[in-house]
Each structure stands twice: as C-alpha cells, then as structure tokens.
N, C-alpha and C positions, 0 to 999 in steps of 0.2 A: 626813187621809184614810188609812183602814185600808189596809194593804198585804196584798194577796192573794198567798199562798206558793203556788208550783207546785211539784209533787212528780213527778219524772220516774217511769215504771213501765213494766212491760212492756206494758200494754194500749196498743194503737196507735189513733190516731183515723182514724174510717171515712169517708174522703172520697168514697165512691162517691155518685152523685147527688146531690150537694151543689150548690145554687146560691148564688151569690154577687152578691148586690146592691150595688153599689158607690154609695154616696151620694157620695163624692168631694165637691166643693165645690158640689154642688146643694142643699145646705141653705141656701146663699145668705147664710149667717151669721146665721140665725133660727133659734131654738130650736123656735118655733111653727112655721114651715113644715115642718122637718126632722121634727117629731113627726107632722105630717099626712102626711107621705110615709112614715113608717115604718108608722104605723098602717093607711093604705090599703093598703100592700104586704102586711102581714100579714093581710089579708083574703084577698088572693090565694092567698098560700100556703098558709092554712087550707083554703080551697077546694078546692087540689089535692093537700094531703096532703104535700108535698114537704119535705124537708130543706133548710133554707135559712140562710145567715149573711149578716147585714147588716154592711157593711165601712164603715168611715172611713178617712179619711187623716190622719196626724199629722205636722206639720212643728212645730218650735221656731222660729217664724219670727225671733224678735229675734237667734237665732245662725245659723239656716238661711240666711239672706239675709245678703249682705255689706251692711255700713253704707252704704257709697256708694250701695245699691239701695234702703235703706228707704223713700225718699220719692218718688224718681222712677227709674224703669228702663225700660230699652228692650228687656227681657225680658218677652215678653206674658204670662208666667205669673204672675210677680211680684205686679203689680196685683191680679190675680184672687185669689192666696193672701191678701194684706193685707186685701182689700175683704170677704172672707167669713171673716176671723177669728173663731174662738171660742175663750172662755176655758176650761180644764179643767174646770171647774165645769160650764159648758155642755154639753160631751162627756159629762160623767158623767150627767147628766140624760138625755141621748138614749140612752146606753148602757144607762140601767135602763129605758128605754121600749123598745128594740128586745129584751132579755131578757125583759121583761116580756109581751111580743108572741108570745114561743117562739122569737125567731131566735136562731143561734148568734151570737155576736159574733167580729167580724174587723177587724183595722185594718192598715193599710199605713204603716209608719215610713220616713221618709225621713233620718232622722239619728239617731244612738246614743241621744241624749237621750230620744227617742219611745219608743224599746224599752223602757227602764225605766219610761216612763208606763204603756205598754201592759200592763206585769206588774204594775204597780201597781193598776190598774184593774181587772183580772180578766177581760181578755179571753180568749179561748178559742183564737182562730188568729192567727198573724202573715202577713200578705201582703208578700210581695218584688216590688215593680213591676219591669217590664222595665228602666226605666232604672237600678236599683240592683243589677241582678243581677251586675253586677261591681266593686262598690262594696265590696271585702274590709274595710275597718273596719266597716260597717254589717252585715255578713253574719257577722262573728266576733260582733259584739255580739248578733245574733238567735240565733245558734248556743248561745251562753250562757243564754238565756231559757228554755228547756225546753218550750216551747210547739210546737205542729204548725205546721208551715209549709207555704204554698203559694206557689212561684215563677214568675213569667211569663217567656216567651222572646223576647218581640218583639226584633228586632234583633240576636239573638245568632247567632254560628255554633255549629255542633254542639260544636267543641273548647270553647267556653264553659260549654256547657250539660253538658259531660262534666265541666268542673272544677267547676261548683256541684253536681251530683249526687254527685261523690266527696267533696268537702267535707262537705256534709250526713251523707252516708252513714258517713265516718270519725268524725264528731262523734256518732254514735248519734240525728239530728235525725230525728223523724217528719215526711216530707213528701210533698208532690205535685206534679205539673207541669202548668202552664197553655203550651198552644199558643198563641201571641198573635202579632198584628201590629199594631204601633204606630204606625198611620195612622189618623185620626181625621176622618171615617167611612172605613172600608176600600174601595179600588176593587174590583170583581170580580176583577179578575185578580190582586188580591194575596192573597186569601185564605188559599192553598197549605194546603188541609185535609187533603191527603195527609201533611202533617207528622205529623199525628196517627197516623198508622200507622207512620212513622218512629220517633217517639217510643216509642211502646208496644212496637215491636221492641227497640228500642236499650236500653230502661230497664223490661223487664218487671215488676220487682217493685214498681213506683209505679206509682198512678193517674195518668193523663194527662186533662187538661180541655181546653177551649176557651174563651179570654177574647176577647171580641166586642166590636167597636168598629163594626158594620154598622149602616146604617140602621134604625131599630126595625120599620120595615114589612115587613122581610126575614124570612122563617120558615124557608125553604130552607137556611140555613147550618146552623141548629142541628140539622136532620134529616139533613144530609149529616154532621155531626161524630158525631151517635150511630152512623150506618152505619160510620163509621170507626173506632169504638171509644171515644169521649170519654166520660168517666163523672164529668164536674165540669164546670158551666158557669158562665160569670160575665159581666155585663154593667152598665153605669152607670144609675142608676135616679133620676126627679126629678119632678116637678111643676109644670105650668105654673099661675099665679096672677097677679092684679093687678100687673103691674110685673115679672114673672119668667118668661122662656121658656126653655126648654130648647135645649141645643147638637143638633147633627145625629146623635148617637149616643147618646144618653140617652132611656130607655124611661120611659113613663109606667106607673102601674099596670094600666091596661088594656092596653098593649101586653104587658107582663111576662103577663098571662092569655093571651093569644095565644101568647106565645113559648112558655109552658109546655105549653100545650096541643098544640103542634106537636112538642114533645119526646115527649109520652107519645104520639102518632100515630106518631112514629118508632118509639118503643120496640115498640110492635104490629107495625108493618111489617116491622121487622129480626128480631124473635123471638129466640129461643134460639142460642147458638153451637152448642150440640151438636146432631147430627142429630134431628130428631124423628122420633117412630113416625109411620108412613103413618095419616093419618085415616079412618074410613070413607067419607066423602064423598070423598077423593081415591082409595080405593083402588076404590068404584063405578066412578068416572071411567074409570080405568085399565082396568078388568075390561070396560068395555061397548066397549073398542076392541081389546083383543086376540083373537088367532086362536086358535081349537082345532084340534085333530088330528081327520082326518076320514078315513074308508074310501073310498080311490079305487077299490077293486073289493073282492068278499066276502072275509073273511079267516076261516079255520078256526081253530077252537081247538087251541091248543097249537103254533102255528106262530111263528117268529121272524119279527117283522114287519120287513119291508126299507123303505127310504125309499121306493120306487116304488110300494109300496102303499097310501100315505097322501097326503093333502095337506092345506095349513093354510088356514083360511078363518075369516071372519066369519059368524055371531056365535059366541062362546064360549058354551057352556051350562054349567050348574052341574053339578060334578064330572067334568069333561072333562078329558082330558090336553091342556094347552095346549102352543103350539107351542115354546116354550123349554124345556119339559120333555123334549122329544124327544132319545132317544138311539139309538145302535145297541144291540142286543141285547134289546130290548123284546119278551115272548111275550106272545100274546093268551091268556087264560084261557076264552075262550068264543067261539062264532061271533059276528063282526060284519058287517051287512049292507053294501052299496055305499052310500057317502054317509051312513052313519050316524055319529054322533059316536063317538070311541073314548074310553070314560070310563075312568078311573083304576082303578075296581074290575074292570074287563075285562082287565086288563094286568098283567104282572110286570115291574116297572121295575128294572132291575140297579141295584147299588150304585155310587157314584161309584168310578172306577178310582182306583188308588195314584196313578197320574201326575196325574190330576186332582184329587185332595186335594192334593198338594203345590204345583200351579199354583195352586190357589185361595188358600193359605195365603201363597205367595209374593207374590199381588197385595196382599194385607193388609198384608205386611211391608213392602214397598217403599211403600205408603202411609204406614204408620207412621214409615217413615225421611224420607219428605217433610214429615210434620206437625212432625218434630221437627228439621227443616231439617239433617239429616246427609247430606252429599254423599259418595257413592263414586265412584271412578274406574271404569275398566273392568278393571283389573287386580287380581282378588281370587278367591279360592275360598270357596264356600260348601258347609257340610256341614249336611243336613236331617238331625237326630238323632231316631230314631223307636224308642225302647227297647222298646216293647210292638207294633212293628207300624205300618205306615203308616196302617192303617185308625184308629190311636188317635193319630195324630200331634198333632191338635189338642188332645187331652187332657194327653199326655205327650211332650214332647221341647223343641227349641228349633232356630232357624237360627241356625248359627252362621258368620260371616263373619270368615275368615283373613286377615288383612292382612299380618302380619307374623312370620315365625319364623325368628330368627336365635340369637345368646346371649340375647337377649331377645324377648319374643313380644306381638302384640297382636291382638285377635280384638274385634269385635262381636256381641255374643250379643242374640238379638231373641226374645221370647216373646209369643206370642198373648195376648190375655185369657183368664184361667183353665188357662193351660197350666203345666205343672210338670215338674220334671228331678228324676229320682231321686236317692235319697242315696247318695254315693261319695264315694272319697278319690282321691287321686294319691302315688304314691312319689316321685317325682322334681320334680313341678313345683311352685313357689309361686307363687299367683295373688293379684291384688288385682282386686276389682269395683268399678268406678264407675258410678254410675247418670247417665244421661244424659237419660232421659225414663221418666214412668210411676213404678209403686211396685213394687218387690221385696221379697219376703219372703225371707230368707236364714236357714237353720238350719244353725249351726255347731256341733257338738259337743252337739247336744241342745238350743241355747238359738236362739230365733228372733229374728232381727234384721229390722226394717222400714226400708227403706233409700228416701230419696226423691232427687230429683236433685242432685247434687253430692256424695252419701254415699258413702262407700269401706267396702269390708269385706276383710280380709286372709285368705287361706286358705291356710295352711302345709301342706307335705307331710305325709302321713299323717292329715289331719284329715277326719272325716265332716262333710260338707256337702251340701245340696239346696237347690233354690230354686223360688219358684213367683211367680206374679203374678196379681191379680184386674183389674188395668187393662189388661195389656199393657205392656211393657217394654222397653225398650233400654240395654243396659249394656256399658261396655268392660271388657274383659279384658285385664289387664297382668300378663306373667307372665315365667317363666324359660322357657327353651326347653320348646316342646311335642313329646311324643314319643306316637307311638302305642301303644295298649294299656297306657296307664299311668292308665287309669281303672277304678277297682275298686268293684262296686257291691254294696251291701248286699244287694240281691235276686240270689241266686246265678244265677238263671235268666237274667238279662241279661249276667253273665260267661260263661255258656257259649256265648253267640252269636258267631258270626263278625262282624267287624267291618261287613261289607258289609250284614249282616242288621240292625244297628241304627243304620246311617249310610247315607246317600245322599251320595255325596261329588261335586260338577260343580266345572267352571271357570265364573267368572262366576256368574249365576243358573242355568245349566246348560238355556237354553231350547231346545236340539237336542238336547242329551247326555241329557235326560229321557225323551224319547221312545224312546232306545235302551236304557236301563237300567231303567226304572220302567214297568210295564205298566197 
C-alpha cells in the first residue's frame, strides 16, 4: 500500500457549510451494501451542490478490544463492532468509491494505530468522537498527523472543550468544533442548541457545527442550528435492505435529501448577518403608512413655521415633508393653503444643530461598543474631537473615552466609518494603540500601517502620526500621563484654535451637559 504524504502549509481547510455523512457501522460489514449507500448519497449531494464528506470509523479490533471480550462480551457495542468488521482492503475500496463520487474523505480513529492507517490511506480529515475528546494519547497522535480535525463535544464541560481547543491551537492544528449531544436519539429537551451560540462566542476563530442524533424525520433542529450560527452539519447515514434495518437516528438518502433542503430553506429565511439595504417592496410598504406634514391654516411665504401651524396625517404624497423630518426653524418659501401638503421644495429646512450631530454620532458609538461587547461603567469622561468644527465631525474627529490618567493613562478611542484624525505629535506623551474592533489605518512618520483586532502600534514622543478607518474602529490607547495642549498638528489652523473649539468635553456621555454646551 502506497503511503500518502501530508504536508502542512499555511492553507487552512474550509469547514464552512460542510456536510458530514457518517457511515459508521451501517455498512453492516458488506462492501456491496456500503457502496450502494455511498452512491445513493452522492446523487443527493450532487443534486443540492453541497460540500460533503463521507465518514468512516476505524478501530483496530484485535488490540482495541480486550482479549477476554473478543468472543463474548456484556458490552453491547463490542458484538456490533466485531460482526461488522471490514478488512483494510475493503475500506480502501470504499474510500475509492467515496472519492470517486466527489466526497471529501473523513475518518474517526478510536486508537492510535488507526491514525496511522488514516494517513497512509490518504483521508482528507480526521474526526474526534465525543468519547475520545479526553483521550490524550489519541489526541496527541492525531495532532501529529497534520490533517484538518473536527472534534465533537458531547458530554464535555466547557473546561474540557477549552483544553482541547488550546491543545490543538498550540500545536498548529487546523480544526473545527461540533456541538453534539451523545444520546441516541436525542430527546427534545436535551438538544441544547443554544450551545452553538455559546461555542461561537467562546471560540470565534473556529467554525462551529452541529452533530445530530435526532430522529431522521425531524428537520426543525437543523433550521434552528442554522439560525444559531452553525456552519457545519453531521449525521449518521445508511440504507435499509433485505435483512438490514436502520437504527432510530440514522438517515436514508431520501431523508438526507429532505434534511439538506431544510438547511437551504433556513439559509434563505435567516439571510445575511449584515443589515441589508431596504428593498423597494419594503420601502413602498412603509411609505404607504407614513404621515406627511399638512398646513393646519394658511401659511405665508417667508414665515418661520411653528408647530401649531401644521398637523401630521396620512396619506403621505410624493415629495411631501414627512412627519419624521419636522423640526423647529423651517421657513416657508411660498404660500401654502389650508390642508395642503407641505412639500419639501416649498420650505427651507435648517441643517442639523451641532448638538444633534454629536447626539446622532453618540448613538452609533454606543452601538459599536455594544457590538464589540465592550462594557463601560458610569465613571468616565468623553471628549468629542472636532478639529474642523462639529459640522464636519463625522468626517474628521474621534470620540475619546478617558478611563484613567495617572502616571499611566488609558483611553478608548472610537472612530465612525470613514472618519479620520489629523496628523499631529505629542511632545510629552508616549502611547501605544491596540485594536479591539474594526480596522484602523495609522500613518507613523509617513509610513502607513493597517491594524486589525489584537494588533498594536507604538507612537513615541515627537513622532508624527494620524489615523483613519473605513469600517469604524475601537482601539485602546495606553500611554504615559496625558497633558492638555500636548498635541501639535501639522495643520497650523488647528493649532490656533482654543481647546474648546476643537473638543467638547463632558462627563459620561454628556446627556444633559451637551444641551448647555452645544447648540
């Protein structure tokens, strides 16, 4: 048998939307029966155009089972393993069939010798069963194999999963995680599909999937799993034949067809994670229900319209000022009759006040902090930096949250999408930026660095630097003591401004102070 060499590289395996079809012992010890199962499943996979792996299970039974239990055992698994034994050459035939049908090849080893067989035969992926996830001699052997790995989490506590994740990460193993409940079939109250969300939050750098053991007729669980964020799916497969019946948790090709169809339906129902643009249909539906601004009494040209001169009512007509756009200070540009719609081209609508510009920005900043799961207490100070005036704040500036300023200083700096901070240096302060969320571009002494979450950038005293973001960004600034008026800008016009002209400084978010400080 020719040994297949596996070479580690920087290319990672794509686990996303992978369907794992576990043949287990449902080959019934028959190459002919297993071949029919694989070929029937391949038709389903090709019909749906999905990425699928056909999975075997390897046990070197002469050594895996204790000698005293080889002929007679009260362990109900052992007689099944022995009765469905296949030789290595038989498995090679089935592997050739699976690969010929376009399947990725996967195998679950239950002993160290099986890992060697898997690598020699040229499998694509190794699967760690839940019962082996604390079997450290086996895990060590698997880590040495150099193949992508999927491990199941049935019966594990979070600390056990932490151990396996850290173990594989430290050894550079490319791996994914399966939420799994090792009960066959799973009772409804034991699915615990919220664990998918838990695992995704705890291990954000790894694909999390759902290994199922429910009754094959159940399609709701895979749809919920999709909604919870599962990106990989596994279930046992087989076919009934004369003298062969399936267990309560294995699916026929027809049931796999229905299962994958349910997955596709769930994808459509869930849609994208990003907030989508409003469709024409939805916009029209909303427009048909919104209220427009109408004149309660005749309005003369050139008059500042007061609230008591208008009312809001359906229907909204094209080009009308809608109720949500009403604000004080609107001036009529022509006469408007009683009960006539107030059209946008008939009035002059004042620009947003500086106060409103900042308040709107604060709403977005708070949402960004929530999205990044950054929690603030109530004892902090905020600076709204607006180097070219508040009206230009969303283009140039930043929100600086001052947390600590002693011999050491810590700030959180939040920039909105497409916001920049002008080039400057500090005479006294040394600072280090560390990115918490989003992408930040930092120019230091003319050289641009693009920083992702976790990246750091040192800025020493006297060093010119600026920063900007396309995505919106939150980063931590850790520095020596901050001193006011220690920022020197390349644009001399900024240097000439009084501090209050380029910064609005408030306690907390300034919910009530802004009303007094900014109009």
